[in-house]
C-alpha positions, 0 to 999 in steps of 0.5 A: 865156523860161526864167530857169533856170541850165541854159538861160541860160549856154551862151555864152562863160564860162557856167561861169565866170559861174555859178562866180563867183555860187556863190563870191559866195553862199559869201562872202555866207553867211560875212558874214551869219554874221559879222554874227550872231556879232558881234551876239551877241558885242556883246550879251553883252559889253555885258551884261557891261560893264553888270554890271561897271559895276553892281558897281563902283558898288555902294558908292554911298550916298545918302539920301532922294529921291536914293537912290530915283533911284539905285536907279531908275537901277540897276534900269534898268541891271540890266534891260538886263543881262538883256535883252542877255544873253538876246538874245546867248544866243538869237542864238548858240544858236538862230541862229549855231550851226546857221548855222555848220553849214549854211555848212560843209556847203553849202560842201562840197557846192557845192565838189563840184558846182563841181568836177564842172562844172569837169571837164566844161568842162575835158574839152570845152576839151581836145577843142577844143584837140585839134581846133585843134592837129590842124587846124593840123597838117593845114593845114600838111602840106597846104600843104607838099604843095601847095607841093611839088606845084607845085614838081614841076610847074615842075621838068619843064622845069628838073630832071633825072629823078633830081631829079624822082624826089627831089621825087616822093619828098618829095611822097609823104611829105608826102601821107602825112603830110597824110593821117595829119594829116587822119585825126587831125583827123577823129578829134578832130572826131568825138570831140567831136561824139559826146561833145557831147550827153552833155556838154550833158546833164551840164552841164544837170543840173549847172547845175540842181543848182547852182541848187537849192543857191543856192535852198536858201541863200536860203531858209535865210538867210531863216529865220535872219533871221526868227529874228533878228527874233523874238529881238529882238522877244521881248527888246526889246519897245519896238522894235515899229515897227522890228521890224514894218518888218524883218519885212515886208522879210524876208518879201518875200525870194523865192528864185526872184525872186533867181535870175531877177534874177541870170539876167537880169543875167548870162546868157551865151547860150541857144543851145547850142554847135553840134557841131564841123565838119570843115573841109577844107583850102582853099589854092590847090588841093584835096587832089584836086589834090595826089593828081593830082600825086602820082600821077605816077611820075617816071622814074629814068633821064635818057633821058626827055625834057622833052616826055614830062614835060610830057605827063604833067603836062598829063593832070592838071587841078587842080579849082577852089580852095576858100576857106581857112577861116582865111587868114593875113594876110601884109600885117602881119608880126609877129615874136616872140623865143624865150625858151627852146630848143624841140625840136618833137615832129614835123616840123610843129613848129619847132625853135628856140633862145633868142634866135631871131627867128620871123616869126608867120604865124598865131595861134590861141587854143589858144596854138599859132602858125604861124611861119617861121624861116629857110626853115622853117615850122611850129607852135610854142608861143607861151608860149615866145616874146615878141612884139617 
C-alpha cells in the first residue's frame, strides 16, 4: 500500500489532518532552533562567567606548592573559557544563522501551499453546500406541490369550480417553482461533478508538494544535528563515547520512514470521494404524479358537475411512490427558539421574529434546517436559533 500523502487523506478531515501535521512540523522546527540558540547562548555565557571569575580572582597570591596548584586550577578554567566560547560561536554561526533563514523561508512556502489546499477544499465544500441547499428547496417545493395536488384531488367533492380554479393556479405555481428548484439542484450537482476530477488532480499535486516540504525539513534538521555533534566533538574531545552514540542515532534519521509512520498512524482514507448524484424527490408521489394532477384544467363556471370532475381525476393514475432519500423523523419533534428576526430570501424560507418557537422537521449539516412555524413550513438558518 502506498504511504504517500496524496494517496491516504481522501477521507473526512483529510486536509485538516495534513494541515495539522504541517503546523506541528513548523512548531518542531522552531523548537529545534530554540534549543540550538539557547545552547549557543548558554555556552557563550558560561565562557564569559568563567572569564569574569578568573579576573575577579587574579590577585590571589600564594607560594610554593599551593601556588602551583592554583595556577593549575586557573589553567583548567582558562581552557574551559576557550572551549565553551568556541562551541558557542560554532553553534551560532555555523548552525543557528542558516537554520533561522531556512525556518523563515520554509514557513513562507508551506503557508502558500497550505492556503492553496485550503482554497481547493473550501471551493468543494461551497459546492457541496450549494447542492445541499438547492436539494432542500427542491424537496420542499416538491412536497408542497404534492400536498397541493392531493388537496386538489379531494376538492372535487367539496369545492366549487371557482375554488378549484384557485387551487389549480396555486398548484401550477408550485409546479413551476419545483421545476426551477429541480434545475438549480441539477446544475449544482453537475457543477461539482464536472469540477471534481480537476479538484482531485489539484489536491493530489498539492498534497505531494506538502510531503516534499516535510521531507526537506527532516533532511535539513538531520544535517544541522550532524553539524551540532561535529561542533561538540571538535571542541570537547573528552566526550567521544557520548558523541559516538549521538552520531549513531542521528545517522538513522530517515525522512521516508518518518513520513510513512505519520501516514500509517493518521491516514483518513484511500478511496477518493464518489461524484455527486442527483436524487429525485421521493415523497408519496413522484413528479409524474404532480404533473398528471397539474394537467387538469379546472373549469371557471359553476355549471360543471362534481361527476365531471371525478371523471377527469380518475383518468390520471399515480405511479408507484419512490423511497425518500432523507426521511424526516416526526416521532421525536424538536423545537428551537429564534434568537433574531429573519426574513427569508424566497418562498421556501421561513420568516420569523426573535422569540418565535419553531418545530424542527429536518436537520442538515449545511446549517439549513427545515421547520414549521404556525401553518408555514420552510427552510431557515439554524444559527439564528437555539434548541429548547
